[in-house]
Structures are given as C-alpha cells and as structure tokens.
N, C-alpha and C positions, 0 to 999 in steps of 0.2 A: 653724375657727369661725371667725376674722373674715371671710372672704369672707360665712358666711352671715348673720353680724347687717350688715354693707353692703350685702345683698341687701337683707334684712329693709327696714332703714331706707329704703333705696330707693323700695322697694313703698308704706311706708307713708306716703314725701312725694307718691307718687303719690296714692295713697286720700284724703289729704286735700288736693289739691289740685285731685281728681274731688268731691268732695263739698262745697268752697267754690263752686265751677260749677254743681255742679245749686241747691244753697241757692242761689244769686243767679237760675237760673233759675225757682227755686217761686215767690222773691221777686216778677219781672215778671211769671210769670202770676199772682198771686194782688193786686199792685197794683190793676189795676181794682175791684174787688170790696172794696177798701177802703171805702169811700166808705158803702156800701148793708151791708154788714156793723157799720161802727159805729152806724148808725141802724136798723137793727135788733136791736143790742146793749142801745142806750139805749131802746129800746120795751119790750123786756124786763124792763129795772133797773126801769123805771117801775112795769108786770105786777106785779115783785115787790111794790114797795113798796107798791101798793094793797093788795094779799092780803095782808100784812102788817099793813096799817092802813086798814082801808077805813073805820073812821068818820071820819077824816082825812077822806081822798076826797072821802066825800060832803059833809060840812061845806061844804069848799073849794068842791063844786059848787055848794052851794044858794046860800052866797054871790056866788059868778059871775051865780047866774040874780037873782038879789036884788037887787044891783045896776043888772044892765039892761048896756049899751052904754056909757052914759058915763064909769061907773066903773071899767069894769071893767082897763082897764090898768093904772090906778094900783094896785086891791085886787089884780091880780096878783103885781104884785110885791111885796107886802106878804107876800100867802100863799107867794109862795115862798121870801121870805128867812128867812119866820117856818119854813116846813118845813126848810130848812136847819140852823136853829138846832135845830127840835126833834131831826133826824136826827145833827147833831155831841151832842147830847146823851145824846141813846140809845146811841150810840158808847161815850161818856164814862161810864157810869153803873158803878159795881162790881157784877159778879155773886155772887150769894149763891152758896152752896153746901148744897146739905139734905142 
C-alpha cells in the first residue's frame, strides 16, 4: 500500500509540474494579444454603458458638438468626471425589492 501511495505521489508531482509548464506556455502565447484584447474589452464596456444610458450619451455628444473644438477638451474632462460620478452613484444605490 505504501509503494502505491509513493507511485501516486510521484505521478501527481509530475502532473503538477507539467500543468505549470503548460500554464507558462499559454501565458507566453497570450502575451502579445493582451493589449489588443484589453482595447476590445474596454470598447465593449463602453458600448454596454451606452446601451444602458443612451440619453446620457446623447446629451454628452450634443454638448461636445455645441462646444466646438476650443472648449471640447475642457468639457470632455468635466463630462468624463460627471459620468464617473454618475456611475459610482448608480452602483451604490440600494436596490428595492418588489
């Protein structure tokens, strides 16, 4: 029985080592795709937010068009800060049970 446990233990150690090597290989293969996938993920998150709050997005676009080029950068920062504040307030609102 003891030799069987030793054999199983050795086999397990080899499998754990093999799995670690495979994880490293996969990590090396995925590394070049990290930046493009992060970009796509952020774009998808923005699209989800726009779908959830189309009115807020529309108001933001209208404000940017109204301000023109000169005031755009100033107001873009303000709009972004307002949007973040709005999102944080939405996330902290208590949910009503119905």
